[in-house]
Structures are given as C-alpha cells and as structure tokens.
C-alpha positions in Angstrom: 30.3 -0.4 60.6 28.3 0.7 58.0 25.1 -0.4 57.0 26.2 -1.7 54.0 28.9 -3.9 55.1 26.9 -5.5 57.9 24.8 -6.2 55.3 27.1 -8.0 53.3 28.2 -10.2 56.3 24.8 -10.9 57.0 23.8 -12.3 53.6 26.3 -15.4 53.8 24.2 -16.0 56.9 21.2 -15.8 55.3 22.1 -18.2 52.8 23.8 -20.9 55.0 20.6 -20.7 56.8 18.1 -21.2 54.0 20.3 -24.3 53.4 20.4 -25.4 56.5 16.3 -25.1 56.9 16.4 -27.4 53.8 17.2 -30.1 55.7 14.6 -29.6 58.8 11.7 -31.8 58.9 11.1 -35.9 59.7 11.0 -36.8 56.0 14.3 -39.1 55.2 16.3 -37.1 53.6 19.9 -35.7 53.6 22.2 -33.8 52.6 23.3 -35.9 49.4 19.4 -35.7 48.5 19.6 -32.2 48.4 23.4 -32.2 46.5 21.4 -34.3 43.6 18.4 -31.9 43.8 20.1 -28.7 43.3 22.1 -30.0 40.8 19.4 -31.4 38.4 20.0 -35.3 39.5 17.1 -36.2 41.2 14.3 -33.9 39.6 11.1 -36.4 39.7 11.7 -38.1 43.1 10.6 -38.3 47.1 13.7 -35.7 47.6 12.5 -33.3 44.9 8.8 -33.3 45.9 10.0 -32.8 49.7 12.8 -30.1 48.7 11.1 -28.5 45.4 7.1 -28.6 46.3 7.4 -28.3 50.3 10.2 -26.5 51.4 11.9 -24.6 49.3 8.4 -22.6 48.6 8.3 -22.4 52.8 12.0 -21.6 53.3 11.1 -18.3 50.3 8.2 -17.0 52.0 9.7 -16.9 55.6 12.8 -14.9 54.2 10.3 -12.8 52.1 8.1 -11.6 55.3 11.4 -11.5 57.5 12.3 -9.0 55.1 9.3 -7.2 54.7 8.7 -7.1 58.8 12.3 -5.8 59.6 12.4 -3.0 56.8 9.5 -1.8 57.5 10.3 -2.0 61.1 13.3 -0.4 61.3 11.4 2.5 58.8 8.1 2.8 60.6 10.3 3.6 63.8 12.6 6.1 61.8 10.0 7.9 60.4 8.1 8.5 64.0 10.9 8.2 66.2 9.6 6.1 68.6 11.5 2.7 69.2 8.7 1.0 70.1 7.1 1.7 66.7 6.2 -1.7 64.9 4.5 -2.5 61.5 1.3 -3.0 62.3 1.0 0.5 63.8 -0.3 2.2 60.8 -2.8 -0.5 60.2 -2.5 -2.4 57.2 -1.2 -5.6 59.3 -4.8 -5.7 60.6 -6.6 -4.1 57.6 -4.8 -6.9 55.8 -6.0 -10.1 57.9 -9.8 -8.4 57.6 -9.8 -8.5 54.4 -8.6 -12.0 54.1 -10.6 -13.5 57.4 -13.7 -11.9 55.2 -13.0 -13.9 52.4 -12.7 -16.9 54.8 -15.6 -16.1 56.2 -17.3 -15.8 52.7 -16.3 -19.5 52.0 -14.2 -18.5 49.4 -11.1 -20.0 50.3 -11.8 -23.5 49.5 -12.8 -23.1 45.9 -11.3 -20.5 44.9 -7.7 -20.2 47.0 -6.3 -16.6 46.0 -9.5 -14.5 46.7 -7.9 -14.8 50.2 -4.8 -12.9 49.4 -6.2 -11.0 47.2 -9.4 -9.6 49.7 -5.8 -8.8 51.7 -3.9 -6.8 49.4 -7.1 -5.0 48.6 -7.8 -4.2 52.5 -4.6 -3.3 53.1 -4.7 -0.6 50.2 -7.7 0.6 51.4 -6.5 0.9 54.6 -3.8 3.7 53.6 -6.7 5.2 52.1 -8.3 5.6 54.9 -5.8 6.5 57.0 -4.7 9.4 54.6 -8.2 10.9 54.5 -8.0 10.6 58.3 -4.4 12.4 58.7 -5.3 15.3 56.8 -3.7 16.9 54.0 -0.7 17.8 55.9 -0.4 14.6 58.4 2.1 14.7 60.4 3.9 12.0 62.4 1.1 12.1 65.9 -1.7 12.6 63.3 -0.3 9.1 61.2 0.1 7.7 64.6 -3.1 8.5 66.0 -5.1 7.7 62.4 -3.2 4.3 62.3 -4.5 3.4 65.9 -7.8 3.9 64.4 -7.9 2.1 61.2 -5.9 -0.8 63.4 -8.3 -0.9 65.9 -11.5 -0.7 63.5 -10.3 -3.9 61.7 -9.2 -6.0 64.9 -13.1 -5.1 65.7 -14.3 -6.3 62.9 -12.3 -9.5 62.6 -14.1 -9.9 66.2 -17.4 -9.3 64.6 -16.5 -12.0 61.8 -15.4 -14.5 64.4 -18.9 -14.2 66.4 -20.9 -14.4 63.2 -19.2 -17.7 62.1 -21.6 -19.9 61.0 -20.0 -23.0 63.2 -17.0 -23.6 65.1 -15.2 -25.4 61.9 -15.1 -21.6 60.6 -14.1 -19.8 63.5 -11.1 -22.2 64.2 -9.7 -22.1 60.7 -10.1 -18.0 60.7 -8.7 -18.3 63.9 -5.3 -20.7 63.0 -5.2 -18.3 60.1 -4.3 -15.5 62.3 -1.7 -17.1 64.3 0.5 -16.8 61.1 2.2 -19.8 59.4 4.0 -20.7 56.4 3.3 -24.6 55.4 1.2 -25.7 53.2 2.0 -23.2 51.0 3.4 -23.0 47.4 5.4 -21.7 44.7 2.2 -20.0 43.4 1.7 -17.8 47.0 5.4 -16.7 46.4 4.6 -15.5 43.5 1.5 -13.8 44.5 3.0 -12.1 47.7 6.6 -11.1 45.7 5.2 -7.8 43.1 3.7 -6.1 46.1 6.5 -6.7 48.7 9.1 -5.7 46.3 7.2 -2.9 45.4 7.1 -2.0 48.8 10.5 -2.6 49.9 11.7 -0.4 47.2 9.3 2.4 47.8 10.2 2.4 51.7 14.0 1.8 50.8 13.6 5.5 48.8 13.0 7.0 52.1 16.2 7.0 53.5 17.8 9.9 52.9 14.6 11.4 54.5 14.4 9.7 57.3 18.1 10.7 58.2 16.8 14.1 57.8 13.7 13.8 59.6 15.9 12.3 62.9 17.4 16.4 63.0 13.3 17.1 63.5 10.7 18.0 61.5 11.4 22.1 60.8 14.8 21.1 60.4 14.4 18.4 57.9 11.6 21.0 55.6 14.9 23.0 55.6 16.7 20.6 54.2 14.2 20.5 51.1 12.3 17.2 52.5 8.5 17.2 52.1 6.9 15.2 55.0 3.9 15.2 53.5 5.3 13.0 50.1 7.4 11.5 52.2 4.7 10.3 54.4 2.6 8.9 51.6 5.7 6.9 50.1 6.1 5.2 53.7 1.8 4.5 54.0 1.8 3.5 50.3 4.9 0.8 51.1 3.8 0.1 54.4 0.6 -1.4 53.2 2.2 -3.0 49.5 4.8 -4.5 51.5 2.6 -5.7 54.4 -0.2 -6.3 52.4 1.3 -8.5 50.3 2.9 -11.4 53.2 0.0 -10.9 55.5 -2.6 -12.5 52.6 -0.2 -14.8 51.7 0.9 -16.0 55.8 -1.5 -14.0 58.2 0.0 -11.8 60.9 3.3 -12.6 62.5 4.7 -10.3 65.5 8.0 -9.2 67.1 10.1 -9.2 64.2 9.6 -5.8 63.1 10.2 -4.6 66.6 13.1 -6.5 67.3 15.1 -7.0 64.3 16.3 -2.8 64.1 17.7 -3.4 68.0 19.4 -6.1 66.9 21.2 -4.1 64.1 21.6 -0.6 65.4 24.5 -2.2 68.2 26.8 -2.7 65.0 26.1 0.2 62.4 24.3 3.1 64.5 21.6 5.1 64.6 20.6 6.6 61.2 18.1 5.3 59.7 19.3 4.9 56.0 22.3 2.6 57.6 19.5 0.1 59.3 17.2 -0.8 56.9 19.0 -3.1 54.6 20.1 -5.1 57.5 17.2 -5.0 59.2 15.6 -6.7 56.4 17.9 -9.4 56.4 17.9 -9.7 60.4 14.1 -10.1 60.1 14.7 -13.0 57.1 17.3 -14.9 59.5 15.2 -14.8 62.6 12.2 -16.3 60.3 13.9 -18.5 58.4 15.5 -19.5 61.9 12.3 -20.2 63.6 10.4 -21.5 60.8 13.5 -24.3 61.1 13.0 -24.9 64.6 9.1 -25.8 64.5 10.0 -28.1 62.1 12.5 -30.1 64.4 10.4 -29.6 67.5 8.5 -32.6 68.5 5.1 -31.2 68.9 2.0 -32.3 67.3 0.5 -30.6 65.5 3.1 -28.2 64.5 2.5 -25.1 66.1 2.6 -21.5 64.0 5.1 -19.1 63.4 3.3 -16.6 64.7 3.1 -18.3 68.3 6.6 -19.2 67.8 8.0 -15.7 67.5 5.9 -14.5 70.3 7.2 -16.7 72.5 11.1 -15.6 71.7 10.5 -12.3 70.8 9.2 -11.3 74.0 12.5 -12.5 76.7 14.2 -10.5 73.5 12.8 -7.8 74.0 12.9 -7.6 77.6 16.9 -8.1 77.0 17.0 -5.4 74.5 15.2 -3.8 77.2 18.1 -3.5 79.3 20.9 -2.7 77.2 22.5 0.7 76.8 21.4 1.8 73.0 18.2 0.9 74.2 17.8 3.7 77.1 19.2 6.1 74.6 16.5 5.3 72.0 13.4 5.9 74.8 
C-alpha cells in the first residue's frame, strides 16, 4: 500500500473522529444540536457556544498538533535513520517551552495573552540558529544530534532555573501545568496563531521527502544522487522549528506522538520516508483527537492534561511496538 492510498483511508477516519469529538463532554448537547449548529440554525444559543467557541477550537488545535508531531517524527527518524528519534531531539520543543515559560515568569501571560506564543515561537527559531552554529558549516546527522542534545539540555536547565526562581508557588504551578501540554481553554485565536507557522513548517518537511529517500541509502549515495546534505539539514531544522514552535507555543509539550505515529504506519506502507510522512501526520492527528476526547469522557476532576494522557498511552504502545518484526528490523 502506498502512502497516498493509506492517507486517503485515514482521512475519513480523522473527519469522523472530529465530529465524534465534538459530542464528547459533560454539556447537555447531542447530535441534533450539532447538526443544527452545522446547518446554521443554532448559531446564537447554548449549543453554538459549546460547539463553536469551546469544542471546535479544541479539536482543531489537537488535530493541528497531531499533524505536526506525526510528520515531524517521521521526518526526523528518516533524517537521522534512527527509529527512536522524535521531534524534540533537535531542541526546538524545549526551546519553545522555555520561551513560553519566560513569558509566564515575567507576568506577561495575563495582560498580554499572545506574548506567550510569540516568545515560544521566537525561542524555537533562535534554537535553530544556535543549532546550525553548533553543527558547523557541513553538519552531519551525528553533529546535529549532539548539537540538538546540547540545545535541549540547555533549555531544560533554564526551565528548571525559572521554576526555581519563581516568586511564589502559584507562579511555579502555572508554569508546571503549562508544561504538561493541553488544548483546553483555547480559542480560535490560538488556532490562527499556530496555523501559519505550522503549515509552513509542514510544507518544508514535506519538501524533503525525496531527499530523505536518497539519504536512507547512505550519505555518500545520497550525495551521488544529487542531494545537498547541508541544504537538507537546514530545511529540516527550519521546518521543525517553525512547525513545533508554533504548536508548542499554544499547547505546551506533548510527548510520544511523534515517536509512535511513524511506527504505526510502517507496517502498512513500508519503510521509505516519503511514503510515511503524510500518513504519520494523519495518524498523529487521530491519536491526539482520540486522546482529547477520552479526557473529556473520564470522570476525573480536575481534567487530565493531554500530555499526561499521551505519556500513559504512549509507553505501553511503544513497548508493544518493540516486539513487532518491523521494529526489530529498523533497530
């Protein structure tokens, strides 16, 4: 099965799950209310607020985050030829989280709500500049990994420093809860804020598909086929920074999706990176929408954070994948 045919099968699942997700929650609304709202008959009532202002932005942001994490995971695994690679490996996620944490620490999250996403996106872009400087003029995959580890470790240490220097326990709790990753209490303004950068980043990652196929044969073979490895690394780094920085800026850090989604796709469409990029993005979106729907159905108060649930679900799923023949072949 090709990546395109698998994507065409996954797309209806994603659309259907999105509609189901709109019905998940404690509010007393049903399918008839949803149909009225979609048809424009109930755009001024209680159901319109629930669907249009609360649940729809939440579903859209979960889908966008999943698209980014899924494709980023497949792309970074193809670039580094490492089945355990995941999007935060190059440091963009931690750097984006650091930018948001600094904005929260400075007290800018309450009066200027969009300062937090702006700080996060700028920090992600800055991390790529530092990454490329660390990696040198002709960065190899190993140099990128080591440079990304350094950037990620530095960002993590600075986040810990900010938490340690928080003026009171409430500020530290606000930062800690944001770092857990969530899509609740988000509006369409957050979706529009994350959309341009994430779409541009996804386009950059998708443009690397053929080069990643060549790279799977080895650096020398890829260069003999006309692949400019330095240009490929730059495009990948910029794509990851734009896409991850944009979504992390408004949702926090959500783990395991970028690691697991490509492995769920490979048994169906093979091992070529170009074939798994789009299906991995759709699987990532399906995973996050399903996880967010489950959160709203669980009788837990306060509501679980999305990043917490994906970690709980991702660990056993990853352990299961380790037993599959295709994963052992990759490893």
